[in-house]
C-alpha positions as CSV (number, residue, x, y, z in Angstrom):
1,M,-27.8,148.0,-239.8
2,T,-27.6,151.5,-237.4
3,N,-24.5,152.5,-236.0
4,A,-26.1,151.4,-232.1
5,D,-26.0,147.7,-233.7
6,N,-22.3,148.0,-234.9
7,D,-21.7,149.0,-231.3
8,L,-23.4,146.3,-229.7
9,K,-21.7,144.1,-231.7
10,A,-18.4,145.5,-230.9
11,A,-18.9,145.4,-227.3
12,L,-19.9,141.7,-227.3
13,L,-16.8,140.9,-229.4
14,P,-14.3,140.8,-226.7
15,G,-16.6,138.9,-224.3
16,L,-17.4,136.5,-226.6
17,G,-13.8,135.7,-227.7
18,A,-12.5,135.6,-224.4
19,G,-15.3,133.3,-223.3
20,L,-14.3,130.6,-226.3
21,M,-11.0,130.7,-225.5
22,V,-11.5,130.4,-221.9
23,G,-13.8,127.4,-222.7
24,A,-11.1,126.3,-224.9
25,V,-8.4,126.2,-222.4
26,A,-10.9,124.4,-219.4
27,L,-11.5,121.8,-222.4
28,I,-7.7,121.3,-223.0
29,V,-7.3,120.7,-219.2
30,I,-10.1,118.6,-218.9
31,T,-8.7,116.3,-221.6
32,A,-6.0,116.2,-220.2
33,L,-7.3,115.0,-216.8
34,L,-9.5,112.3,-218.6
35,P,-8.3,108.9,-217.0
36,H,-6.2,106.9,-219.0
37,R,-7.7,102.7,-219.2
38,P,-5.6,100.1,-219.8
39,A,-6.1,97.9,-223.2
40,W,-4.3,95.9,-225.6
41,M,-2.2,97.9,-227.8
42,P,0.4,96.3,-230.4
43,D,4.3,96.6,-229.3
44,D,5.8,94.6,-232.4
45,P,9.2,94.7,-233.8
46,A,8.4,93.7,-237.1
47,L,4.7,94.1,-238.2
48,E,5.4,91.8,-241.2
49,E,5.6,88.7,-239.0
50,H,3.3,86.6,-237.3
51,A,4.3,85.9,-233.7
52,A,4.0,82.9,-232.7
53,A,5.4,82.3,-229.0
54,L,6.4,84.2,-225.9
55,L,8.7,83.3,-223.0
56,V,10.2,85.3,-220.3
57,T,13.7,84.4,-218.9
58,A,14.9,84.0,-215.4
59,D,16.2,87.6,-215.9
60,D,12.9,89.1,-216.9
61,R,13.4,89.6,-220.3
62,L,10.7,88.9,-223.3
63,L,11.7,86.4,-225.9
64,M,9.7,86.4,-229.0
65,G,9.4,83.7,-231.9
66,T,7.7,84.0,-235.3
67,Q,6.5,81.9,-237.8
68,S,9.3,83.1,-240.1
69,G,11.8,81.6,-237.9
70,R,12.8,84.7,-236.2
71,I,13.9,85.1,-232.2
72,W,13.3,88.8,-230.8
73,L,14.3,89.9,-227.4
74,H,12.8,92.6,-225.5
75,D,15.1,94.7,-223.1
76,D,14.1,98.4,-223.0
77,G,12.8,97.8,-227.2
78,W,13.0,95.5,-229.6
79,Q,16.2,93.8,-231.0
80,P,16.9,90.5,-232.8
81,Y,18.2,87.7,-230.8
82,G,18.6,85.0,-233.3
83,N,17.4,83.0,-236.5
84,V,16.0,79.0,-236.0
85,P,17.9,77.2,-238.6
86,G,16.5,76.9,-241.8
87,D,14.0,79.8,-240.9
88,R,11.7,76.9,-239.4
89,A,8.3,78.3,-237.5
90,V,8.7,78.5,-234.1
91,T,5.6,76.7,-232.3
92,R,7.0,77.4,-228.9
93,L,10.1,78.6,-226.8
94,G,11.8,76.8,-223.5
95,L,14.9,77.4,-221.7
96,H,17.1,75.1,-219.8
97,E,20.1,75.8,-218.1
98,D,20.6,79.3,-219.8
99,R,19.8,77.1,-223.3
100,L,17.2,78.5,-225.7
101,L,15.1,75.7,-226.8
102,I,12.7,76.1,-230.1
103,A,10.1,73.5,-230.6
104,A,9.3,73.6,-234.3
105,P,7.0,71.8,-237.3
106,D,9.6,69.5,-237.7
107,G,11.6,69.1,-234.6
108,L,13.8,70.3,-231.3
109,F,16.1,73.0,-232.3
110,D,18.4,75.5,-230.4
111,L,20.0,78.3,-232.2
112,N,23.2,76.0,-233.7
113,G,20.6,73.6,-235.3
114,R,18.7,69.8,-234.6
115,V,18.8,68.7,-230.9
116,D,19.6,65.3,-230.2
117,A,17.9,64.0,-233.5
118,V,14.7,64.7,-232.3
119,D,12.3,64.9,-235.5
120,G,8.4,65.4,-235.9
121,R,6.3,67.8,-234.6
122,I,7.1,69.3,-231.3
123,S,4.1,71.7,-230.1
124,D,5.6,72.3,-226.6
125,I,8.7,72.7,-224.6
126,R,8.6,73.2,-220.9
127,A,11.6,73.3,-217.8
128,F,10.3,72.6,-214.5
129,D,12.5,72.2,-211.2
130,T,13.1,68.5,-211.5
131,S,12.6,67.7,-215.4
132,L,12.4,69.3,-218.8
133,L,9.5,67.8,-221.1
134,A,8.7,68.1,-224.5
135,G,5.2,67.0,-226.6
136,G,4.0,66.6,-229.9
137,A,3.7,63.9,-232.2
138,L,6.2,61.8,-230.5
139,G,3.8,61.8,-227.3
140,V,6.0,63.1,-224.5
141,L,9.9,63.2,-224.5
142,Q,11.6,63.8,-221.1
143,F,15.2,65.0,-221.0
144,T,17.8,62.6,-219.0
145,E,21.1,62.5,-218.6
146,D,21.0,59.9,-221.8
147,G,19.4,62.6,-223.8
148,W,15.8,62.6,-224.6
149,Q,14.0,59.6,-224.1
150,D,10.2,58.7,-224.9
151,T,8.0,58.2,-221.8
152,G,5.6,55.8,-223.4
153,L,2.6,57.6,-224.2
154,Q,2.8,57.4,-227.8
155,E,2.0,53.6,-227.5
156,Q,-1.1,54.6,-225.6
157,L,-2.9,57.1,-227.8
158,A,-5.0,56.4,-231.3
159,E,-3.3,59.3,-232.7
160,P,-0.3,60.8,-230.7
161,Q,-1.0,64.4,-231.1
162,V,0.3,66.1,-227.7
163,Y,-0.3,69.7,-227.8
164,R,0.8,71.0,-224.1
165,V,2.9,69.4,-221.2
166,W,2.8,70.2,-217.5
167,Q,4.8,68.8,-214.5
168,D,2.5,69.7,-211.0
169,Q,3.8,70.8,-207.7
170,A,3.6,67.0,-206.6
171,G,5.5,65.9,-209.7
172,H,2.7,64.4,-211.2
173,Q,3.3,64.8,-215.3
174,H,0.6,65.5,-217.8
175,A,-0.1,66.0,-221.5
176,G,-2.8,67.8,-223.1
177,T,-3.8,66.6,-226.3
178,I,-5.5,67.2,-229.5
179,G,-9.1,65.0,-229.2
180,E,-8.2,62.2,-226.2
181,G,-8.2,64.8,-223.2
182,I,-5.7,64.5,-220.6
183,W,-3.2,61.9,-219.7
184,S,-1.1,62.3,-216.7
185,R,1.0,59.7,-214.7
186,T,2.2,60.3,-211.1
187,G,5.9,60.1,-211.6
188,A,8.8,59.3,-213.9
189,D,9.0,55.5,-213.8
190,A,4.6,55.4,-213.8
191,S,2.8,54.6,-216.7
192,W,0.5,57.1,-218.3
193,R,-3.1,56.6,-217.9
194,A,-6.3,58.6,-219.3
195,N,-7.1,61.5,-216.8
196,R,-10.1,62.6,-218.3
197,D,-13.2,62.3,-215.6
198,G,-15.5,65.1,-216.0
199,L,-14.5,65.9,-219.5
200,S,-16.3,65.9,-222.9
201,D,-15.3,63.2,-225.0
202,P,-13.6,64.2,-227.5
203,V,-12.1,67.5,-226.2
204,N,-9.2,69.2,-227.2
205,V,-6.5,70.6,-224.5
206,F,-4.6,73.8,-225.4
207,A,-3.4,74.8,-221.9
208,F,-2.6,74.1,-218.6
209,A,-1.6,76.5,-215.3
210,E,-1.4,75.7,-211.6
211,T,-2.4,77.7,-208.5
212,A,0.0,78.1,-205.7
213,N,-2.1,75.8,-203.9
214,G,-1.8,72.7,-206.4
215,I,-5.1,72.8,-208.3
216,L,-4.5,72.4,-212.0
217,L,-6.4,74.0,-214.4
218,A,-6.8,72.9,-218.0
219,G,-8.0,75.1,-220.9
220,T,-10.0,73.3,-223.6
221,D,-12.0,73.9,-226.3
222,Q,-14.9,74.0,-224.3
223,G,-14.1,76.0,-221.5
224,V,-11.9,75.8,-218.3
225,Y,-11.5,72.9,-215.7
226,W,-10.0,72.4,-212.7
227,Q,-8.8,69.3,-210.9
228,A,-8.1,69.5,-207.1
229,E,-5.5,66.4,-207.3
230,T,-4.4,63.9,-210.4
231,G,-7.2,61.2,-211.2
232,A,-10.2,63.3,-209.3
233,A,-13.1,64.4,-211.5
234,W,-12.5,67.6,-213.5
235,R,-14.9,70.2,-212.9
236,A,-16.2,73.5,-214.9
237,L,-14.9,76.5,-213.9
238,H,-17.4,79.1,-213.1
239,G,-18.5,80.8,-216.3
240,S,-16.0,79.1,-218.6
241,A,-18.0,76.2,-219.9
242,D,-18.7,77.4,-223.4
243,R,-18.1,74.7,-226.3
244,D,-17.4,78.2,-228.8
245,T,-14.8,79.4,-227.1
246,R,-11.3,78.0,-227.2
247,Y,-8.8,78.6,-224.4
248,L,-5.5,78.6,-226.2
249,D,-3.5,79.5,-223.2
250,L,-3.8,79.7,-219.6
251,L,-1.6,82.5,-217.4
252,I,-2.2,82.9,-213.4
253,D,-1.5,86.5,-212.6
254,D,-0.2,86.3,-209.0
255,R,1.2,89.7,-208.4
256,E,-1.4,89.7,-205.8
257,P,-0.9,86.5,-204.2
258,D,-3.8,86.9,-201.7
259,T,-6.1,87.2,-204.6
260,P,-4.7,85.8,-208.0
261,M,-5.9,86.3,-211.3
262,L,-6.7,83.8,-214.0
263,L,-6.2,85.0,-217.6
264,G,-7.2,82.9,-220.7
265,A,-6.2,83.6,-224.1
266,T,-9.2,83.0,-226.5
267,D,-10.1,83.8,-230.3
268,D,-11.6,86.7,-229.3
269,G,-9.3,88.2,-227.0
270,V,-8.1,88.0,-223.4
271,V,-10.5,87.2,-220.2
272,Q,-9.4,87.3,-216.9
273,V,-11.6,86.3,-213.6
274,R,-10.6,86.6,-210.1
275,L,-9.7,83.1,-208.2
276,I,-10.3,82.1,-204.9
277,P,-8.5,78.8,-204.1
278,R,-9.4,76.6,-201.2
279,D,-8.2,73.3,-200.0
280,N,-9.1,70.7,-203.0
281,W,-11.9,73.6,-204.3
282,L,-11.7,76.4,-206.8
283,E,-14.0,79.4,-206.7
284,T,-13.8,82.5,-208.5
285,R,-14.8,85.9,-207.4
286,G,-17.4,87.8,-210.3
287,G,-17.8,86.2,-213.8
288,L,-15.1,86.5,-216.8
289,E,-14.6,89.6,-217.8
290,R,-12.7,90.6,-221.3
291,L,-9.7,92.9,-221.4
292,A,-10.3,96.2,-223.4
293,V,-8.4,96.7,-226.6
294,G,-7.1,99.7,-227.9
295,P,-8.1,101.2,-231.5
296,P,-5.9,99.0,-233.8
297,G,-7.6,95.7,-232.0
298,L,-6.1,92.3,-232.1
299,D,-5.9,90.9,-235.6
300,G,-6.2,87.0,-234.7
301,S,-6.7,84.5,-232.0
302,V,-4.7,84.9,-228.6
303,S,-1.8,82.3,-228.5
304,H,0.3,82.9,-226.0
305,L,0.3,85.4,-222.6
306,A,2.8,86.4,-220.9
307,I,4.2,88.7,-217.7
308,K,7.3,90.7,-217.8
309,N,8.4,93.3,-215.4
310,D,4.8,93.8,-214.4
311,D,3.5,94.3,-217.7
312,L,1.1,91.4,-219.7
313,W,1.9,90.6,-223.1
314,A,-0.2,88.9,-225.9
315,A,1.1,87.3,-228.7
316,A,-2.1,87.4,-231.2
317,G,-0.7,87.7,-235.1
318,S,1.1,90.8,-233.9
319,V,3.0,91.2,-229.9
320,Y,0.8,93.1,-227.9
321,R,1.2,94.8,-224.2
322,F,-1.6,95.9,-221.9
323,Q,-0.9,99.2,-221.1
324,P,-2.9,102.7,-220.2
325,V,-4.8,104.2,-223.0
326,A,-6.6,107.6,-223.9
327,P,-9.6,107.7,-224.2
328,A,-11.4,107.4,-227.6
329,M,-13.2,110.8,-226.8
330,R,-9.8,112.7,-225.9
331,L,-9.1,113.2,-229.5
332,P,-12.3,115.1,-230.7
333,L,-12.0,117.0,-227.4
334,I,-8.9,118.5,-228.6
335,L,-9.9,119.2,-232.0
336,F,-13.2,120.8,-230.7
337,S,-11.2,123.0,-228.2
338,G,-8.5,124.1,-231.2
339,I,-11.7,124.9,-233.0
340,L,-12.9,127.2,-230.1
341,L,-9.4,128.5,-229.3
342,G,-8.9,129.8,-233.1
343,L,-12.5,131.1,-233.2
344,G,-11.6,133.1,-230.1
345,A,-8.6,134.8,-231.1
346,F,-9.9,135.3,-234.6
347,L,-12.9,137.7,-232.6
348,L,-10.1,139.2,-230.6
349,G,-8.5,139.9,-233.8
350,M,-11.6,141.7,-235.2
351,L,-11.9,143.9,-232.2
352,R,-8.2,145.1,-232.6
353,W,-8.6,145.5,-235.9
354,R,-12.1,147.8,-235.6
355,V,-10.1,149.9,-232.8
356,R,-7.3,150.4,-235.3
357,D,-9.8,151.4,-237.7
């Protein structure tokens, strides 16, 4: 190799080294400016436990119950809240007059023990403005000044497996069952009647939700259905009728009250669709879309959804929060820019060594 060739390479080294370093810095800046996108990411106090239920309290704190019988509280971080007596699995959490109620496979409990001798599986516990309801193998129970009372639904079901309970804005009560659809009654003294016109037979009902103008939605193992008033025909929500999809929980996100969003918890993640409530009718804007999942992925069916402090949470084995996540290409870009930066520094170092020589 001639001296002229060496001189040419020496002349190119500073430009090449400086160019690589400038390119590396540019890549770092571009990487930093890449927009984050919201996705489900784990935010779990105890990854070895299975999250089974979520509850947002009146003062906007999040409670989580596990299958091992532990209750956790999220208030600027997770902290232990208490244990279910006997370490029973939690199936649902409810709050009544600042008292935490815990639905369990063998009854109803609070943190001190069994409540009012209620035994048998309780699948749901829910407080409304004018009532407190529980549902399960005992049918539907209602709390009165005399304690928990049977409402009479158990006698009408072939196999009383109530999974969800609801009381709508009109004061009508509804029970979602496993195999026998929906049963409803128009008041505390009324009789329960089958309310499944328009639903498949059999159908499993896992969830209820209600729009601000009183349209009732039901999540089933065959899609989401809505009903304008008790006893009217159920109609499939546009795009949701699917015999392969179970809707295990429904939540209406009304943080933008003019355009509420329906969120549906399924075995494959969380889906959402914009709702357009009309008088006695419900339309959607666009189709169902699935919320993105971060790199760890969801490790099970999504059983429960909640909104706390404007954050969306999900129980799916672990607890997940829907939060901004850096794009997947960010890490490779950072690594590549590091390589360019190192190579540029190496070339400039060679030039300095040649000058000294």
